[in-house]
C-alpha positions as CSV (number, residue, x, y, z in Angstrom):
1,M,0.0,0.0,0.0
2,A,1.4,3.4,-1.0
3,G,2.2,5.9,1.7
4,L,-0.5,8.3,0.6
5,E,-3.0,5.6,0.7
6,R,-2.2,4.7,4.3
7,L,-2.5,8.4,5.2
8,V,-5.8,8.9,3.4
9,F,-7.2,5.6,4.7
10,G,-6.4,6.8,8.2
11,T,-8.1,10.1,7.6
12,I,-11.3,8.4,6.3
13,R,-11.5,6.1,9.3
14,R,-10.4,8.7,11.9
15,Y,-13.0,11.3,10.8
16,R,-15.7,8.8,9.7
17,L,-15.9,10.3,6.2
18,L,-17.7,7.3,4.7
19,E,-20.7,5.4,6.0
20,D,-22.7,2.4,4.7
21,G,-25.4,3.6,2.3
22,D,-23.4,6.6,1.1
23,V,-23.6,7.8,-2.5
24,V,-20.5,9.9,-2.9
25,Y,-20.0,12.3,-5.8
26,V,-16.3,13.1,-6.2
27,A,-15.7,16.5,-7.8
28,V,-13.0,15.9,-10.5
29,S,-11.5,19.0,-12.2
30,G,-8.9,17.2,-14.3
31,G,-6.2,18.2,-11.9
32,K,-3.9,16.0,-9.7
33,D,-5.7,16.7,-6.4
34,S,-9.1,15.6,-7.5
35,A,-7.6,12.6,-9.4
36,A,-5.9,11.5,-6.2
37,A,-9.2,12.0,-4.2
38,L,-11.1,9.8,-6.6
39,W,-8.4,7.1,-6.8
40,T,-7.8,6.8,-3.0
41,L,-11.5,6.7,-2.2
42,R,-11.9,3.8,-4.7
43,R,-8.8,2.1,-3.3
44,F,-10.2,2.4,0.3
45,L,-13.4,0.6,-0.7
46,E,-11.3,-2.2,-2.2
47,V,-9.3,-2.6,1.0
48,Y,-12.3,-1.9,3.4
49,P,-15.5,-3.0,1.6
50,M,-18.5,-0.9,2.4
51,D,-21.9,-0.3,1.0
52,V,-20.8,2.9,-0.7
53,R,-21.2,4.0,-4.3
54,I,-18.7,6.4,-5.9
55,T,-19.4,8.6,-8.9
56,A,-17.0,11.0,-10.6
57,F,-18.6,14.4,-11.1
58,H,-17.2,17.0,-13.5
59,I,-18.4,20.6,-14.2
60,D,-17.6,21.8,-17.7
61,L,-17.1,25.5,-17.3
62,G,-17.0,26.4,-21.0
63,F,-13.4,27.6,-20.9
64,S,-10.9,27.3,-23.8
65,T,-9.3,24.2,-22.1
66,S,-12.6,22.5,-21.2
67,G,-12.7,20.0,-24.1
68,E,-9.2,18.7,-23.3
69,T,-9.9,18.6,-19.6
70,L,-13.1,16.6,-20.2
71,S,-11.2,14.0,-22.2
72,V,-8.8,13.5,-19.3
73,V,-11.6,13.2,-16.8
74,E,-13.3,10.6,-18.9
75,A,-10.0,8.6,-19.0
76,L,-9.7,8.9,-15.3
77,A,-13.2,7.7,-14.6
78,S,-12.8,4.8,-17.0
79,R,-9.6,3.7,-15.4
80,A,-11.2,3.9,-11.9
81,D,-14.2,2.0,-13.2
82,V,-16.7,4.4,-11.8
83,D,-19.6,6.2,-13.4
84,L,-19.0,9.8,-14.6
85,E,-21.6,12.6,-14.4
86,V,-20.9,15.7,-16.4
87,V,-22.8,19.0,-16.3
88,H,-22.2,21.9,-18.6
89,V,-22.7,25.4,-17.1
90,G,-24.0,26.5,-20.5
91,D,-27.0,24.2,-20.0
92,F,-27.9,26.3,-16.9
93,G,-27.8,29.5,-18.9
94,V,-24.4,30.6,-17.5
95,D,-21.3,32.0,-19.3
96,V,-18.7,32.4,-16.6
97,E,-16.5,34.8,-18.5
98,R,-19.3,37.0,-19.8
99,A,-20.9,37.1,-16.3
100,A,-17.5,38.2,-14.8
101,A,-17.2,41.0,-17.3
102,A,-20.8,42.1,-16.7
103,L,-20.6,42.0,-12.9
104,R,-17.0,43.4,-12.9
105,R,-15.9,40.6,-10.7
106,P,-12.9,38.3,-11.0
107,V,-13.5,35.3,-13.2
108,C,-12.3,33.1,-10.3
109,S,-14.9,34.6,-7.9
110,V,-17.7,33.9,-10.4
111,C,-16.4,30.5,-11.2
112,G,-16.2,29.6,-7.5
113,A,-19.8,30.6,-6.9
114,V,-21.0,28.6,-9.9
115,K,-19.1,25.5,-8.8
116,R,-20.3,25.6,-5.2
117,Y,-23.9,25.9,-6.4
118,L,-23.7,23.0,-9.0
119,M,-21.6,20.8,-6.7
120,N,-24.4,20.9,-4.2
121,R,-27.5,21.0,-6.3
122,V,-26.8,18.5,-9.0
123,P,-25.4,15.6,-6.9
124,R,-28.2,16.1,-4.4
125,E,-30.8,15.9,-7.1
126,R,-29.2,12.8,-8.5
127,G,-29.3,11.0,-5.1
128,A,-25.9,11.8,-3.6
129,T,-25.5,11.9,0.2
130,K,-22.0,13.5,0.1
131,V,-19.6,15.4,-2.1
132,A,-15.9,14.8,-1.9
133,T,-13.3,17.3,-3.0
134,G,-9.6,17.3,-3.5
135,H,-8.7,20.0,-1.0
136,H,-5.5,19.0,0.8
137,M,-3.5,19.9,3.8
138,D,-1.7,22.9,2.2
139,D,-5.0,24.3,0.9
140,V,-6.5,24.1,4.4
141,L,-3.4,25.7,6.1
142,V,-3.1,28.6,3.6
143,N,-6.8,29.4,3.7
144,F,-6.9,29.3,7.4
145,I,-4.0,31.8,7.6
146,K,-5.7,34.1,5.0
147,N,-9.0,34.0,6.8
148,L,-7.3,34.6,10.2
149,A,-5.4,37.6,8.7
150,G,-8.7,38.9,7.3
151,N,-10.5,38.4,10.6
152,H,-12.9,36.0,9.0
153,L,-13.0,33.7,12.0
154,D,-16.5,32.3,11.2
155,W,-14.9,30.3,8.4
156,T,-12.9,28.2,10.8
157,S,-15.9,26.0,11.6
158,K,-15.9,25.1,7.9
159,M,-12.3,24.0,7.7
160,G,-12.5,20.4,9.0
161,P,-12.3,17.2,7.0
162,K,-16.1,16.8,7.1
163,L,-18.7,19.6,6.9
164,V,-22.1,18.1,7.8
165,G,-24.9,19.5,5.7
166,T,-28.3,20.8,6.8
167,G,-31.5,21.1,4.8
168,K,-30.6,21.2,1.1
169,L,-26.8,21.4,1.8
170,L,-25.0,18.2,1.2
171,T,-22.3,16.9,3.5
172,K,-18.8,17.7,2.2
173,I,-15.8,15.5,2.8
174,R,-12.0,16.1,2.2
175,P,-10.2,12.7,2.1
176,L,-6.9,14.4,1.4
177,Y,-7.2,16.6,4.5
178,E,-3.9,15.5,6.0
179,A,-2.0,15.0,2.7
180,S,0.5,17.5,1.3
181,S,0.5,18.8,-2.2
182,D,3.9,17.1,-2.8
183,E,2.7,13.8,-1.5
184,I,-0.2,13.9,-3.8
185,S,2.0,14.8,-6.8
186,G,4.3,11.9,-6.1
187,Y,1.3,9.5,-5.8
188,V,-0.3,10.7,-9.0
189,R,3.0,10.2,-10.9
190,A,3.6,6.8,-9.3
191,M,0.1,5.6,-10.2
192,G,0.3,7.1,-13.7
193,L,-3.1,8.8,-13.3
194,P,-4.3,11.0,-16.2
195,V,-4.1,14.7,-15.4
196,A,-4.9,17.6,-17.6
197,K,-2.0,19.9,-18.5
198,C,-4.1,23.0,-17.8
199,P,-7.5,22.3,-16.3
200,C,-7.9,26.0,-15.7
201,P,-6.6,28.7,-18.0
202,Y,-7.0,31.4,-15.3
203,T,-4.3,29.9,-13.1
204,M,-1.5,32.1,-14.5
205,G,1.9,30.6,-15.3
206,S,0.6,27.0,-15.1
207,C,0.2,26.2,-18.8
208,S,0.6,27.4,-22.3
209,Y,-2.9,29.0,-22.2
210,A,-1.6,31.9,-20.0
211,K,-1.0,34.4,-22.8
212,E,-4.4,33.4,-24.4
213,T,-6.1,34.0,-21.1
214,L,-4.7,37.5,-20.7
215,E,-5.8,38.4,-24.2
216,M,-9.3,36.9,-23.5
217,A,-9.5,39.0,-20.3
218,R,-8.7,42.2,-22.1
219,A,-11.2,41.4,-24.9
220,L,-13.9,40.8,-22.3
221,S,-12.8,44.0,-20.5
222,V,-12.2,42.0,-17.3
223,R,-10.0,44.0,-14.9
224,P,-6.4,42.7,-14.6
225,G,-6.9,41.3,-11.1
226,S,-9.5,38.9,-12.4
227,V,-6.9,36.4,-13.5
228,R,-5.8,35.4,-10.0
229,T,-2.2,36.7,-10.1
230,G,-2.7,38.4,-6.7
231,H,-4.4,35.3,-5.2
232,I,-1.6,33.1,-6.5
233,S,1.2,35.2,-5.2
234,T,-0.4,35.3,-1.7
235,Y,-0.9,31.5,-1.8
236,L,2.6,30.8,-2.8
237,A,4.1,33.2,-0.2
238,I,2.2,31.5,2.6
239,R,3.0,28.0,1.2
240,S,6.7,28.9,1.1
241,G,6.7,29.9,4.7
242,L,4.9,26.8,5.7
243,D,7.3,24.6,3.7
244,K,10.2,26.2,5.4
245,M,8.7,25.5,8.8
246,E,8.2,21.8,7.7
247,E,11.9,21.6,6.7
248,G,12.9,22.8,10.1
249,T,10.3,20.8,12.1
250,P,9.1,17.8,10.1
251,G,5.5,17.0,10.7
252,I,4.5,20.4,11.9
253,K,2.1,21.0,9.0
254,R,0.2,17.8,9.8
255,R,0.0,18.8,13.5
256,L,-1.2,22.2,12.5
257,V,-4.0,20.9,10.3
258,R,-5.1,18.6,13.1
259,G,-5.2,21.5,15.4
260,I,-7.4,23.4,12.9
261,H,-9.8,20.4,12.8
262,E,-10.0,20.5,16.6
263,L,-10.6,24.2,16.6
264,A,-13.3,23.7,14.0
265,R,-14.9,21.0,16.1
266,R,-14.9,23.1,19.2
267,M,-16.5,26.0,17.3
268,G,-19.3,23.6,16.2
269,T,-21.2,23.7,13.0
270,P,-21.7,27.2,11.4
271,S,-25.5,27.0,12.0
272,S,-27.9,24.3,13.1
273,R,-30.6,26.0,11.1
274,P,-30.9,25.4,7.4
275,P,-30.1,28.5,5.3
276,A,-32.7,30.6,3.6
277,Q,-33.8,29.7,0.1
278,C,-33.3,31.7,-3.1
279,S,-36.6,33.2,-4.3
280,V,-35.8,32.3,-7.9
281,C,-34.4,28.7,-7.8
282,G,-35.2,27.6,-4.2
283,E,-31.6,26.6,-3.4
284,P,-29.8,27.7,-0.2
285,S,-28.9,31.3,-0.2
286,S,-27.7,34.0,2.3
287,G,-29.8,36.6,0.4
288,Q,-33.2,36.9,-1.3
289,I,-31.6,35.9,-4.7
290,C,-28.6,33.5,-4.7
291,A,-25.3,34.3,-6.3
292,F,-25.8,31.7,-9.0
293,C,-29.1,33.2,-10.2
294,R,-27.5,36.7,-10.3
295,I,-24.6,35.2,-12.3
296,R,-27.1,33.6,-14.7
297,M,-29.0,36.9,-15.1
298,A,-25.7,38.7,-15.8
299,S,-24.8,36.1,-18.4
300,Q,-28.1,36.4,-20.2
301,R,-28.5,40.2,-20.0
302,G,-24.9,41.3,-20.1
303,I,-25.5,43.8,-17.3
304,G,-24.6,44.0,-13.6
305,K,-23.7,46.4,-10.9
306,A,-20.0,47.0,-10.3
307,T,-20.4,46.9,-6.6
308,E,-22.6,43.8,-6.4
309,K,-21.1,41.0,-4.3
310,I,-21.4,37.4,-5.3
């Protein structure tokens, strides 16, 4: 058994991420993290048989790289011998890039809202009990530090390996919670798992689509900050600091992430009451109209308020 598998299997068992009767939709983007999440969950059920069904779930965002990414996702699901469910944002009346330009919001902000909505609604409507994502230890640590610096302490309760859903919100699990990005990269290479060269053209510097993305952003009149350069530089700066800490004190990152889980547990669930519902689509929303419906309206009408938050 590979080292990463032992680590992930321990995470699944320690935090009880899987239960008999579960139907788990694994969000696969075409990247290495989601590939590892799907593969290790499948391997867990081979070693520890349970009455659990796994389905790969992919959201086609309609980007320039989406066709290539979908081919990789199909190859991954085929090799894992699991069903694949694909949804296209265009079928929901959404154009992420057009909406970002109309709302004058970063593409990544709009994209994130769209994915969160569809990752909850579609699997739930198709019988899922849980959604699994490829968020790993480094993601959790960086986001915790960013939220702490921004005084967004309420987010801490959402940073555990398992976020229990209420009402129409599905339970979310993170099987890679205690695995580092480097460990995942090594595992994916060793297993020879198919991974897209550039699942997202808006992650600057990650692929040959970088120049094309900048030109596309200019053509759509999206402000320069929309292509995540600021977010990426902050992420890398924090990651670098954490990695240096790990070099000096091996194992400290894993102890930190376990501490975050304990803090999240003590803070309890964000709210025991189901959230309000969108007046348009009926899905969970913090406002009268959910972010997704506002994005859809912006896509279709090409208008939006510069100050509107999504």
